[in-house]
Steps between C-alpha positions, in 0.01 A plus 500: 500500500762762414787547743425771752606638838322383814485620858460262791393730780343832412541732797675835506814380317308308237279798428803729482686273256212383281445603141186468295458158342659297783326217682470494878395276785468594867409283797242759605158417366469548125205736540681717754790564259294591193536876552880467529520286187285743303695805614830340394361370170584138580290187473441339837446126530323287758804276550876510450492247215282733294748786533803280434375314193748592226670772707862568404579730795349474847529756778466332839384774740330325788546544875833373636345196668341396168808538276609136526148351493424709189810371321425140592132531420551668163800300378295222344298735278785717370568511128840342416778757537278760665683760709386498863601837646491453877473859624401409854694617807618165633824339616752362249428149625130546426581619150729202439221265606259679266756477220517122542127476447492726195811360333389144571183566304684647200464865587777761536525648846637849571575650841375861488548750782278810497728765649262786578128567553310436177304823526533750354791354297301216333710382202792716615527296820858365532523123461792265566503167316693181572523147369597328176209658311554855628607641162193359325288645777667841463403500133141399580473769767634766264242390243233539768617856564725474806776762485717423804615138491840362606644151535631415847658165421473161330358306794146492637522676835752766395230765460288397797807496727559868424134580560468302823824618660434861401167470679682439829601865484206657317220336695705491819537877491126530447436290810761686705349831389159391621634382837695822553221732386230330705710519816586865435132578441390324820768684698403834349851565365452422129620837369812496716589142404458571128707817526775308678499233230525767229799654677690172536418327166766608256477419126720202409501190285381170643845339496640787707201495732515125564877516550448764770215305659707180522789698647276622781346159563832312511655754732205577726231239430482356851461842660255611232292182552466590868391850401247356258358285780403829662358621168283188493377578850422856391292380207317242713413769753350699213290199391708450184619141451879525444503223240771653282696621800526146638668397176735798528600393852582148382703615198692767693587253776599228252747718310632677808569167672731393215771722649636599159699819462323652197729486195489776239249459217167323463638190326761452771237530775270247334789257448606534863145432623471193276840369613414539867167324454663210315755462781218494755315233300813284478558527875137407561528195274820387670338526840 
């Protein structure tokens, strides 16, 4: 069989990235995916081996909990030297474990981080690549039609680390937004809360914003934790579980309790926090 491109997992991302002539396999029943395969112009197979036979490039686009099982399950049927593009949103450690399976079977593993929603961007979606085969993967992706590809580093995990750690902020803000908005809605003060946020949220870069946030937490974290305890009570009284707020209380109290006079600059603050934590760990070990 001639070398081709295959998709393992054919949900929203697979459909967005597919081109006519590719092969595809999805864990959903073969019959249930026929309309998706036909619309994308790909040939669906009843099992992964059928899609992978002779494939030179494989897009792994399964659910996060299936990323490692997919790599381990497919490794034995990969063509020698096939590129396994692991585009799943999983931890660097999970990607390194998947890489062991693929590389051990003679394949070439690439850590790929998908850095924005795939729709409507499709092949313009920004991708970060990492690992020893990243440059070969960049060429293959360009040949496929991707227009926004960058290499994050030479080691598997370099790309996924950026993706995962960025998600702390991106998805954390989403969750905080929901918690805040639901409470404001239940209290009947949504418009006033949103107007107040607009008035106090000045445009600034993330480095400047985080520097300011750490300054406030180091200087006033203990007091602010106590205030947030009352925020948690407010939300509970409104029948909104303060899940995110409980984390805020813990983090504010932790940094405030360090007793550090905030130094100037983000790097200096982070270094001071790390130093204090290391000292605390050493004292704990000695005890």
